[in-house]
C-alpha positions as CSV (number, residue, x, y, z in Angstrom):
1,M,150.8,97.3,120.5
2,V,147.6,97.3,119.5
3,E,145.7,100.9,118.8
4,K,142.2,100.6,120.2
5,T,139.1,101.7,118.5
6,V,137.0,104.6,119.0
7,L,135.1,102.1,120.6
8,E,136.5,100.9,123.1
9,N,138.0,105.0,123.4
10,S,134.3,105.5,124.1
11,N,131.9,104.0,126.8
12,N,128.1,103.5,124.9
13,K,126.2,106.7,126.7
14,D,128.8,108.8,124.4
15,I,128.2,107.4,120.8
16,R,124.5,106.8,121.5
17,S,125.0,111.2,122.5
18,V,126.6,112.0,118.7
19,S,125.0,109.7,117.2
20,E,121.3,111.4,118.6
21,Q,123.1,114.7,117.9
22,T,124.0,114.0,113.7
23,Q,121.5,114.3,111.2
24,S,122.4,111.3,110.1
25,G,121.6,108.9,113.5
26,K,118.2,111.5,113.4
27,F,116.9,110.2,109.7
28,Y,118.4,106.7,110.9
29,R,115.7,106.7,114.2
30,I,112.8,108.0,111.4
31,V,114.5,104.8,109.7
32,R,113.3,102.4,112.3
33,F,111.0,104.4,113.0
34,A,109.9,103.3,109.9
35,D,110.3,99.3,110.4
36,L,108.9,99.3,113.3
37,L,105.7,100.5,111.6
38,V,105.8,98.0,109.2
39,R,106.4,95.7,111.9
40,Y,103.3,96.8,113.6
41,L,101.2,97.3,110.5
42,G,102.4,92.8,109.8
43,I,101.5,92.2,113.0
44,T,97.7,93.7,113.1
45,M,97.3,93.4,109.1
46,K,98.1,89.5,110.5
47,K,93.3,88.9,109.8
48,S,94.0,90.5,106.6
49,D,93.8,87.3,103.1
50,L,96.3,90.0,101.3
51,S,99.9,91.3,102.1
52,R,100.9,95.1,102.9
53,L,101.1,95.7,99.4
54,Q,98.6,94.2,97.9
55,S,96.3,95.9,100.3
56,I,98.2,99.4,99.2
57,A,98.2,98.8,96.2
58,L,94.5,98.2,96.9
59,H,93.2,101.4,98.3
60,D,95.7,103.5,95.6
61,I,93.2,102.1,93.1
62,A,90.2,103.8,94.9
63,L,91.9,107.0,95.4
64,H,92.5,107.0,91.9
65,G,88.7,106.6,90.5
66,G,88.8,103.0,91.2
67,T,90.6,102.2,88.1
68,M,94.5,102.5,87.0
69,T,96.6,101.0,84.5
70,P,99.8,98.8,86.0
71,T,102.1,101.4,84.5
72,E,100.3,104.3,86.5
73,L,100.3,102.1,89.7
74,S,103.8,100.9,89.4
75,K,105.4,104.7,89.5
76,V,102.2,105.4,92.6
77,L,103.8,102.3,94.7
78,Y,106.9,102.5,93.3
79,R,107.9,99.6,92.5
80,S,108.9,97.8,89.1
81,R,106.8,96.8,86.2
82,H,107.4,93.3,87.0
83,E,106.7,93.4,91.2
84,M,103.3,94.7,90.3
85,T,102.2,92.4,87.9
86,N,103.1,90.2,90.2
87,I,100.7,92.3,93.4
88,I,97.9,92.1,90.4
89,D,97.9,88.9,89.8
90,D,97.4,88.1,93.6
91,L,95.3,90.9,94.0
92,E,93.2,89.4,91.0
93,R,93.6,85.8,91.1
94,K,91.4,87.2,95.0
95,G,89.0,88.6,92.9
96,Q,89.8,92.2,93.6
97,V,90.8,93.5,91.1
98,K,89.8,92.6,87.5
99,R,92.3,93.6,84.4
100,E,90.2,95.5,81.3
101,H,90.9,96.3,78.0
102,S,90.8,100.5,77.9
103,L,88.2,101.3,75.6
104,E,90.0,104.4,74.3
105,D,93.8,101.9,72.8
106,R,93.0,98.0,73.4
107,R,96.9,97.6,74.0
108,S,96.3,99.3,77.3
109,I,95.4,97.5,80.2
110,N,93.4,98.8,82.9
111,I,93.3,97.6,86.4
112,I,89.9,97.7,88.1
113,I,88.4,97.5,91.9
114,T,85.9,94.5,92.4
115,R,83.2,94.5,94.7
116,E,85.4,92.8,97.4
117,G,88.3,95.2,96.8
118,L,86.0,98.0,98.3
119,N,84.5,95.1,100.6
120,S,88.2,94.9,101.3
121,I,88.9,98.0,102.1
122,K,86.1,98.8,103.5
123,K,87.2,95.9,105.9
124,D,90.4,97.6,106.0
125,L,89.7,100.9,106.9
126,Q,87.0,99.7,110.0
127,E,90.1,97.8,111.0
128,G,92.7,100.9,110.1
129,D,91.2,102.9,112.7
130,I,91.2,100.3,115.4
131,W,94.8,99.8,115.0
132,V,95.9,104.2,115.0
133,E,94.1,104.1,117.9
134,M,96.4,102.0,119.4
135,A,99.6,102.9,117.3
136,L,98.7,106.5,118.3
137,D,97.0,106.4,121.7
138,S,100.2,108.1,123.8
139,L,99.8,111.3,121.6
140,N,96.7,114.2,122.1
141,D,95.0,115.8,118.9
142,A,97.9,118.9,118.8
143,E,100.9,115.8,118.6
144,R,98.2,113.7,116.2
145,E,98.0,116.9,114.0
146,C,101.3,118.4,114.4
147,L,102.8,114.1,113.2
148,E,100.8,113.9,110.1
149,Q,101.4,117.8,108.7
150,L,105.0,116.5,109.9
151,T,105.0,112.5,107.3
152,E,103.2,114.6,105.3
153,K,105.7,117.1,104.1
154,V,109.0,115.0,104.3
155,Y,107.0,112.7,102.6
156,E,106.2,114.8,99.8
157,N,109.7,115.8,99.7
158,I,110.8,112.2,99.6
159,E,108.5,111.9,96.6
160,L,110.4,115.0,94.7
161,K,113.7,113.7,95.4
162,I,112.2,109.9,94.2
163,E,111.2,112.0,91.5
164,K,113.9,114.4,90.3
165,S,115.5,110.7,90.6
166,R,113.5,108.7,87.7
167,L,114.4,112.3,85.8
168,N,118.1,112.2,85.7
169,S,118.2,108.2,85.0
């Protein structure tokens, strides 16, 4: 006689209950939430001629005073230098950034946001307010504040762990 598997011996309600009670099950919900958020951004950003990563890169350059090196940008975005080169090439083709040699070290290249890039960010921020409101319209102000604080705390924790793993590899 063939032994029944755990799935055959349990009903779906039991399996779901076990999954929801474990730490990995809770983390899986967070991962699913992040994936859903990325998909939501993809749907809402269809009007933009920038990809999600291009938009994030542009925002990060602006947040760093309008100029970054490709290496700095790849570290901030947790992307390979090769992947960053492709993103920067696309942004440059679209007139969002330009490359310039550093005044301090001619071997170093700076990625500088252009006026068109700043205009794209302004447009993204205006549209972003609408997207955020639609995504969070079921939360009150206190819940939004709590979500923001918890998201930042988890983000910083994961960021530290990634940095440690980079140093150890």
